[in-house]
NUKESE-111958 format. One record per residue (C-alpha): residue in three letters; x, y, z. Coordinates in nm, 2 decimals. Layout:
<nodes>
 kenu      X      Y      Z
  ALA      X      Y      Z
...
</nodes>
This chain:
<nodes>
 kenu      X      Y      Z
  MET  -3.56   9.59  -3.57
  ASP  -3.62   9.33  -3.31
  VAL  -3.46   9.04  -3.40
  LEU  -3.65   8.79  -3.21
  PRO  -3.83   8.74  -3.48
  THR  -3.53   8.64  -3.70
  ILE  -3.42   8.41  -3.48
  TRP  -3.72   8.20  -3.38
  PHE  -3.72   8.20  -3.83
  ILE  -3.40   8.02  -3.81
  ALA  -3.47   7.79  -3.48
  ILE  -3.80   7.67  -3.70
  ALA  -3.65   7.63  -4.04
  ILE  -3.34   7.39  -3.78
  LEU  -3.64   7.21  -3.63
  TRP  -3.79   7.10  -3.99
  SER  -3.39   7.04  -4.08
  GLY  -3.40   6.80  -3.79
  TYR  -3.69   6.67  -3.89
  LEU  -3.62   6.61  -4.21
  LEU  -3.28   6.47  -4.20
  LEU  -3.41   6.23  -3.85
  GLU  -3.77   6.09  -3.91
  GLY  -3.66   6.07  -4.26
  PHE  -3.52   5.79  -4.26
  ASP  -3.72   5.66  -4.07
  LEU  -4.05   5.71  -4.26
  GLY  -3.80   5.61  -4.57
  VAL  -3.76   5.25  -4.35
  GLY  -4.16   5.24  -4.36
  MET  -4.17   5.26  -4.73
  HIS  -3.89   5.01  -4.77
  MET  -4.10   4.73  -4.62
  LEU  -4.32   4.71  -4.87
  ILE  -4.02   4.80  -5.13
  THR  -3.72   4.63  -5.10
  GLY  -3.85   4.38  -4.83
  ARG  -3.94   4.04  -4.91
  SER  -3.90   3.82  -4.64
  ASP  -4.03   3.89  -4.27
  LYS  -3.65   3.84  -4.15
  GLU  -3.55   4.13  -4.41
  ARG  -3.83   4.35  -4.25
  ARG  -3.78   4.28  -3.87
  VAL  -3.41   4.36  -3.95
  MET  -3.55   4.71  -4.16
  LEU  -3.76   4.80  -3.83
  ASN  -3.50   4.73  -3.53
  THR  -3.26   4.94  -3.71
  ILE  -3.52   5.26  -3.61
  GLY  -3.67   5.08  -3.31
  PRO  -3.48   5.26  -3.06
  VAL  -3.53   5.56  -3.18
  TRP  -3.80   5.68  -3.42
  ASP  -3.97   5.81  -3.14
  GLY  -3.77   6.03  -3.04
  ASN  -3.73   6.18  -3.35
  GLU  -4.09   6.24  -3.39
  VAL  -4.02   6.44  -3.11
  TRP  -3.86   6.74  -3.40
  LEU  -4.25   6.70  -3.56
  ILE  -4.41   6.82  -3.26
  THR  -4.11   7.05  -3.16
  ALA  -4.12   7.25  -3.49
  GLY  -4.55   7.26  -3.47
  ALA  -4.53   7.37  -3.13
  ALA  -4.27   7.64  -3.19
  THR  -4.42   7.78  -3.47
  PHE  -4.78   7.79  -3.27
  ALA  -4.60   8.01  -3.01
  ALA  -4.38   8.24  -3.16
  PHE  -4.58   8.30  -3.48
  PRO  -4.95   8.23  -3.41
  TYR  -5.08   8.37  -3.74
  TRP  -4.83   8.15  -3.98
  TYR  -4.96   7.88  -3.76
  ALA  -5.36   7.95  -3.75
  SER  -5.31   8.07  -4.15
  LEU  -5.15   7.72  -4.24
  PHE  -5.30   7.44  -4.01
  SER  -5.67   7.61  -4.07
  SER  -5.54   7.61  -4.45
  LEU  -5.41   7.28  -4.48
  TYR  -5.64   7.12  -4.19
  LEU  -5.81   6.83  -4.47
  PRO  -5.43   6.70  -4.57
  LEU  -5.27   6.74  -4.20
  LEU  -5.52   6.56  -4.07
  PHE  -5.44   6.27  -4.28
  VAL  -5.08   6.34  -4.21
  LEU  -5.17   6.26  -3.89
  LEU  -5.37   5.98  -3.92
  GLY  -5.06   5.86  -4.15
  LEU  -4.83   5.84  -3.81
  ILE  -5.07   5.69  -3.60
  PHE  -5.10   5.42  -3.86
  ARG  -4.78   5.37  -3.86
  ALA  -4.69   5.42  -3.45
  VAL  -4.94   5.14  -3.42
  ALA  -4.77   4.90  -3.66
  ILE  -4.48   4.93  -3.47
  GLU  -4.57   4.88  -3.17
  TYR  -4.85   4.56  -3.30
  ARG  -4.66   4.43  -3.58
  GLY  -4.49   4.15  -3.37
  LYS  -4.84   4.09  -3.15
  GLY  -4.94   3.82  -3.37
  ASN  -4.74   3.51  -3.54
  THR  -4.95   3.49  -3.88
  ASP  -4.90   3.57  -4.22
  ARG  -5.19   3.75  -4.24
  TRP  -5.17   4.00  -3.94
  ARG  -4.77   4.06  -4.03
  ARG  -4.90   4.16  -4.40
  GLY  -5.16   4.39  -4.28
  TRP  -4.88   4.61  -4.01
  ASP  -4.66   4.59  -4.33
  LEU  -4.94   4.80  -4.50
  ALA  -5.04   4.99  -4.24
  LEU  -4.70   5.12  -4.17
  GLY  -4.61   5.16  -4.52
  LEU  -4.90   5.32  -4.64
  GLY  -4.85   5.54  -4.33
  SER  -4.52   5.63  -4.33
  PHE  -4.58   5.72  -4.73
  VAL  -4.87   5.94  -4.66
  ALA  -4.72   6.13  -4.35
  ALA  -4.37   6.23  -4.56
  PHE  -4.59   6.35  -4.87
  GLY  -4.82   6.57  -4.67
  VAL  -4.53   6.69  -4.44
  GLY  -4.37   6.78  -4.77
  ALA  -4.68   6.95  -4.94
  MET  -4.71   7.15  -4.68
  LEU  -4.41   7.29  -4.64
  GLY  -4.40   7.32  -5.07
  LEU  -4.73   7.54  -4.99
  THR  -4.57   7.72  -4.71
  THR  -4.26   7.86  -4.89
  THR  -4.44   7.90  -5.29
  GLY  -4.75   8.04  -5.09
  LEU  -5.16   7.97  -5.06
  PRO  -5.45   8.17  -5.16
  ILE  -5.47   8.39  -4.79
  ASN  -5.61   8.69  -4.72
  ALA  -5.57   9.06  -4.59
  ASN  -5.72   8.77  -4.29
  GLY  -5.49   8.58  -4.30
  ASP  -5.79   8.32  -4.46
  ARG  -5.76   8.09  -4.72
  VAL  -5.99   8.17  -4.97
  GLY  -6.18   7.88  -5.21
  GLY  -6.28   7.52  -5.11
  ALA  -6.12   7.26  -4.92
  PHE  -5.90   7.13  -5.24
  ALA  -5.74   7.50  -5.31
  TRP  -5.41   7.34  -5.15
  PHE  -5.40   7.09  -5.41
  THR  -5.18   7.32  -5.62
  PRO  -4.89   7.16  -5.87
  ALA  -4.66   7.32  -5.54
  ALA  -4.86   7.06  -5.34
  LEU  -4.77   6.79  -5.50
  LEU  -4.39   6.87  -5.59
  GLY  -4.29   6.96  -5.22
  GLY  -4.52   6.58  -5.11
  PHE  -4.26   6.36  -5.38
  ALA  -3.95   6.59  -5.30
  VAL  -3.98   6.47  -4.95
  VAL  -4.09   6.09  -5.05
  GLY  -3.85   6.07  -5.24
  PHE  -3.55   6.20  -5.03
  CYS  -3.68   6.02  -4.71
  LEU  -3.64   5.68  -4.96
  VAL  -3.29   5.73  -5.08
  HIS  -3.14   5.92  -4.71
  ALA  -3.31   5.58  -4.57
  SER  -3.18   5.33  -4.83
  ALA  -2.79   5.51  -4.76
  PHE  -2.94   5.45  -4.37
  LEU  -3.01   5.10  -4.40
  ALA  -2.64   5.01  -4.57
  LEU  -2.50   5.14  -4.28
  LYS  -2.67   4.99  -4.01
  SER  -2.80   4.72  -4.09
  ASP  -2.65   4.35  -4.26
  GLY  -2.65   4.11  -4.47
  VAL  -2.93   4.12  -4.70
  VAL  -3.09   4.40  -4.64
  ARG  -2.76   4.57  -4.65
  VAL  -2.70   4.45  -5.03
  LYS  -3.01   4.55  -5.10
  ALA  -3.13   4.94  -4.98
  GLY  -2.67   4.94  -5.12
  LYS  -2.79   4.89  -5.51
  PHE  -3.13   5.08  -5.41
  PHE  -2.88   5.41  -5.31
  THR  -2.69   5.36  -5.62
  ARG  -2.97   5.28  -5.89
  TRP  -3.26   5.51  -5.76
  THR  -3.08   5.84  -5.63
  PRO  -3.02   6.05  -5.96
  ILE  -3.41   6.00  -6.00
  ALA  -3.61   5.99  -5.68
  LEU  -3.44   6.33  -5.58
  LEU  -3.54   6.59  -5.86
  PRO  -3.83   6.65  -5.71
  ILE  -3.63   6.77  -5.43
  VAL  -3.37   6.97  -5.65
  ALA  -3.67   7.11  -5.88
  TRP  -3.83   7.23  -5.57
  VAL  -3.47   7.42  -5.46
  LEU  -3.43   7.54  -5.75
  TYR  -3.77   7.68  -5.82
  ILE  -3.72   7.88  -5.49
  GLN  -3.42   7.96  -5.60
  TRP  -3.49   8.12  -5.92
  GLU  -3.81   8.30  -5.79
  ASN  -3.67   8.43  -5.46
  GLY  -3.30   8.37  -5.46
  LYS  -2.96   8.54  -5.33
  LEU  -2.65   8.50  -5.38
  VAL  -2.62   8.30  -5.06
  THR  -2.90   8.08  -5.14
  LEU  -2.69   8.04  -5.48
  ALA  -2.35   7.94  -5.27
  ILE  -2.56   7.70  -5.06
  ILE  -2.72   7.49  -5.30
  ILE  -2.36   7.43  -5.49
  VAL  -2.26   7.29  -5.13
  ALA  -2.63   7.07  -5.19
  VAL  -2.48   6.92  -5.50
  ILE  -2.12   6.88  -5.40
  ALA  -2.21   6.70  -5.10
  VAL  -2.46   6.44  -5.27
  VAL  -2.24   6.39  -5.53
  TRP  -1.99   6.33  -5.31
  GLY  -2.25   6.08  -5.12
  TYR  -2.34   5.89  -5.39
  ILE  -1.98   5.83  -5.57
  ASN  -1.87   5.68  -5.21
  GLY  -2.25   5.47  -5.17
  ARG  -2.14   5.30  -5.51
  ALA  -1.80   5.23  -5.35
  GLY  -2.00   5.10  -5.07
  ARG  -1.87   5.34  -4.82
  GLU  -2.26   5.40  -4.69
  GLY  -2.10   5.64  -4.37
  ARG  -1.98   5.90  -4.61
  ALA  -2.30   5.83  -4.84
  PHE  -2.52   5.92  -4.54
  LEU  -2.33   6.22  -4.45
  GLY  -2.34   6.29  -4.79
  THR  -2.70   6.29  -4.82
  ALA  -2.76   6.46  -4.49
  ILE  -2.55   6.76  -4.56
  PHE  -2.76   6.77  -4.92
  LEU  -3.09   6.79  -4.72
  LEU  -2.93   7.07  -4.47
  ALA  -2.80   7.30  -4.76
  GLY  -3.10   7.23  -4.99
  VAL  -3.36   7.32  -4.66
  ALA  -3.11   7.61  -4.55
  SER  -3.13   7.71  -4.89
  ILE  -3.53   7.77  -4.94
  PHE  -3.57   7.92  -4.59
  VAL  -3.29   8.18  -4.66
  SER  -3.42   8.29  -4.98
  VAL  -3.79   8.31  -4.82
  PHE  -3.68   8.49  -4.56
  PRO  -3.87   8.71  -4.36
  VAL  -4.17   8.57  -4.57
  VAL  -4.33   8.33  -4.35
  LEU  -4.63   8.25  -4.56
  PRO  -4.67   8.35  -4.93
  SER  -5.00   8.50  -5.05
  THR  -5.07   8.39  -5.42
  LEU  -5.40   8.65  -5.40
  ASP  -5.15   9.02  -5.34
  PRO  -4.86   8.99  -5.20
  ALA  -4.94   9.24  -4.97
  PHE  -5.12   8.98  -4.78
  ASP  -4.76   8.80  -4.66
  LEU  -4.73   8.68  -4.33
  THR  -4.40   8.75  -4.32
  ILE  -4.16   8.76  -3.92
  PHE  -4.29   9.12  -3.83
  ASN  -4.62   9.10  -3.88
  ALA  -4.71   8.77  -3.77
  ALA  -4.50   8.73  -3.48
  SER  -4.53   8.67  -3.11
  GLY  -4.53   8.99  -2.87
  SER  -4.13   9.03  -2.73
  TYR  -4.17   8.96  -2.38
  THR  -4.33   8.57  -2.51
  LEU  -4.01   8.55  -2.77
  GLY  -3.79   8.64  -2.52
  VAL  -3.95   8.36  -2.28
  MET  -3.92   8.14  -2.53
  THR  -3.57   8.18  -2.57
  TRP  -3.45   8.18  -2.28
  VAL  -3.62   7.82  -2.19
  ALA  -3.46   7.71  -2.54
  GLY  -3.15   7.82  -2.42
  PHE  -3.18   7.61  -2.14
  ALA  -3.37   7.27  -2.24
  LEU  -3.25   7.23  -2.63
  PRO  -2.87   7.11  -2.57
  LEU  -3.02   6.87  -2.27
  VAL  -3.24   6.68  -2.61
  LEU  -2.96   6.71  -2.85
  ALA  -2.75   6.54  -2.55
  TYR  -2.98   6.28  -2.44
  GLN  -3.08   6.20  -2.81
  SER  -2.67   6.21  -2.93
  TRP  -2.60   6.02  -2.65
  THR  -2.91   5.72  -2.79
  TYR  -2.74   5.75  -3.16
  TRP  -2.44   5.64  -2.94
  VAL  -2.55   5.35  -2.75
  PHE  -2.72   5.17  -3.05
  ARG  -2.46   5.24  -3.38
  LYS  -2.39   4.91  -3.39
  ARG  -2.55   4.72  -3.71
  VAL  -2.86   4.49  -3.71
  GLY  -2.87   4.15  -3.88
  ASP  -3.02   3.86  -3.97
  ASN  -2.84   3.68  -3.65
  HIS  -2.96   3.92  -3.38
  ILE  -3.31   3.87  -3.50
  PRO  -3.51   3.55  -3.32
  ASP  -3.71   3.32  -3.48
  VAL  -4.08   3.39  -3.51
  HIS  -4.25   3.15  -3.20
  ASP  -4.58   3.21  -3.00
  ILE  -4.63   3.29  -2.68
  VAL  -4.70   3.02  -2.43
  PRO  -4.84   3.09  -2.08
  ALA  -4.61   2.97  -1.83
  ILE  -4.83   2.65  -1.66
  VAL  -4.85   2.70  -1.28
  THR  -4.81   2.35  -1.08
  LYS  -4.83   2.39  -0.70
</nodes>
C-alpha cells in the first residue's frame, strides 16, 4: 500500500484543523461585532484584536483547498462541483468580510460604519456556516454516482447534515472568539466576552458535539472514542477556567476541544474522503481519488521545506502582536483633513 495518500489525508486534516482553529476566532469576532459590540469603540477594539492576523489565517483555507486539488483531484472535483452554489456564497461572504475590514475606517459617519459592520458580521456568518456545511457533507455523504457526479438538483446538498455542520462551526466560532476576545482585549469588551463564554458555551457547542457523536456512532473506532473523551475533558476544563477568569486556559480548552473533535471525525471516516449516499460502492477513498505517486512525492518534498517556514513566520506574528488591546489604544474618530500647502 502506498503510504503517500495516507500522509496527505492527514495533512489535509491538519490544514482544516488549523483553519477552524485560527480563522474560527476571526469569523467569530466578525459575528460578535453585531452580537456583543454595542458602541463604535467596542467594535474597533474587537477589530483590532484580529487586525494583524486575520488575512494570514485565511491562508489555511486556501492551502487546504489547494492541497485537496493537487493530492486528491477526484475528491476536489466531486466535492466542489456538487457544492458549487454554497461555496459561491462562502466566497462572497469572505469578500464582504475582507472589504469591510479594510473600508470600515475610511468614513466618519454612523451610517457608513453600520453598513460595513453589517457586511462584516453577515459575511463572517455566511463563511462559517458554508464551510461547516461543506465539512459536514464531506464526512456524512453526498448523492454522487459511480462517476463522482452529483445526482439531483442544485439544492441536493441542502440536508440535515449540512445544517448540522453549518451550525456546528458557527457555534464553535462564537465560543472560540469570546475566549479569544477575553484573552486579547481589555475593558468592556473583555468583560462582555467573558460573560458570553460562561453563558453560551454549553448551548453553542451542542451542534458540534452532535456532529462528532453522530460520526462516532456511524463510523467510530475505539481510538476515536478515546479522542472524544480528551475533547470533553478539554472543553470542561476550559469552561471551568473561563468562569474563574483564567482566559488563557479557557482559550486553550476550546482549542484542544476543536483539534480533538476534528481528529476524531477524520480518523472515523478514514479512508473514505467523500461517502456516497446512493451506494457505498461509489465512495471516494484516499486510494481511488488520489493523484499519482510522483505528484504526491513532489508535494511532500515541497511541503517539507515550505511548511516549517510558514509556521515559524505565523508564530512570530502572533508573538509580536501578543499584547491586549484596550480602549486606551483606540484613538478618537476624526476626519482626515488634507494638508494646506503654502509657498
